[in-house]
N, C-alpha and C positions, 0 to 999 in steps of 0.2 A: 262432158269435157272439162278437165281440170283447168284452173287459171293458168298454170304453166303451159299446158298444151295449147290453150287458146292464145296465149302470148306468143308462143313459137309460131303458130299458124298465122297470127296477125303480122308478126315480123316478116315471115316469108312472103305474105301477100304484099306488104309494103316494098320489100326488096324487088319483087316481080314487077310491081308498078314502075319503080324507078328504072329497072333495067330494060323493060319491054316497051315503055312509053316512047322512048327515043334512043337511037343508037349513040347519040352524043349529047352533051349538055346543050340546052337550048339557048338561043339568043333571045333575051327577054323581049326586045322590041318586036322580033318576028313572031314570038309566041303570042304577045298581046294583039298584034295585028290579025293573026289567024283566029283568035277567039272572038274578035269583033268588039264593037262598042258596047259599053256597059257590062262587060264580062265580070262575073263575081268569082274571085280567086280564093282558094283555100290552100294551106301549106302544111307539109309534114316534115319535121326534122327528127332524126333518130340519133341516139347516143348510147354508148356503152355503160355510162354511169351518170348519176345525178346527185347533187347536194343542194340542200335548201336551208338557209340560216334564218328564215323569217322575212328576209328582204331581198336576198340575192339568190337567184336560181343559177346553178353552175352545171353545165352539161359537159362531160369529159368524153373524149373519143367520139366526137360528133362525125356523122357522115359528111363527106366533102360536098355533097349536093343536097338540095332541098327539093322535095317533090311538090309541084304546084299543079293544081287542077281546077277546072271550072265545072259548074253544074249546068243544068239546062239553060237555054235551048242548045247552045253550042258546047259540046263536051270536048275538052282538050286536057291532056295531061303531059307534063314535061318535067324535066329536072333542070335546075339552074345551080351554078356554083354557090356555095354558102357565102363566099365573099361578096358576090354580086347581090345576093339577098340582103345581107347586112348593109352594104353600101346604099342600096335602093331604099331601105327602111328609113334612112335619114332624109329623104326628100321631104319637102315641106308644103306639099299641096294640101288642098282642103280635105282630101280623102286619104291622106297618108297615115301610116302608123304613128308618125310623130304627132299629128293633129288628133288622131283618134286611136289610142293604143288598143291593140287587139286582145281579145280573150283567147285563152288556149286551154285545151284539154291536155292534161299531163297524165300519162299512163306509165307506171314504173313497176318493175318486178322487185319486191321486197320480201326476203325470206321465202322465196318460191311462190309468192302470191302476187296477183295483180292488184295494184293500188291506184286509185284515180283521184284527181283533184282538178279544179278549174282555177286558173290564175289570169291576171291581166299582166301583159308584158310591156316593158319599156326599156330603152337604152341598151340595145344589144351590143356586145363587144366580143370580137373573135380574136383569140390568141392561139395560133396553131390549130390544134384540134379541141380547144376548150372554148365554149361559147357561154357567155354569161348574160343574164337579163336582170334588171330590177323587176321584181315581181310582187304583186299584191294578191293575196288569196281571196277568191270569190266564193269558193265552195269546196268542201272536203279539207283534207289535211295532206299537203305534200310531204313526202318523207324527208327526214333529215339527210338520209343517204339511201341510195338504191342502185340496182343494176340496170339492165336493159330498159331504155326509156324512149317513148315516142311523145312528141309535142305536136298536137293538132292545132294549128294556128287559124283563128277565125278569118272570116272573109274580109275582103276590101273590094271596092268596085273601081275598075279602071275606066277612065273616061273615053277610051277609044282612040286616043292619039298614038299612032304606032311608034312614035319616038320617045314616049314616056315609058318609064319602067312599069312592068306589069304589077308590081306590088304597090300600086296605087300612088297617085300623084295628088 
């Protein structure tokens, strides 16, 4: 299977997860409650294009929702509005992304080939369909620019309070 074919299949799988996991965007508090105490959350954000200048990762044409899912023992998958994801990122609990910035796998199509890198993400900012992060490269080389991109954001653990945002407090 070529990298382009793989990327197309991966993109289709991500879209299927987003569309089939829930008929509507989830209420983060309800999703957290359903997953239970100490759920470990992972997140996927997709975009049409990416740029990286060595410090700022810019995603253009971002999907309006973020896929969020848990692993064992209670498997749950939902989508939440990207605006909610960014707002909840800024909470300042001990397990928050502010306190412990997440790692993220970045996969991008560049000249028809799949390119991957690992980055640490901080300070997200959403302006329309453009999402920016301050990013520090951990492994690989993010492209200066590229096409279809998926960002696989590392886990955080929710403390089980159904009123806290699921992206960790």
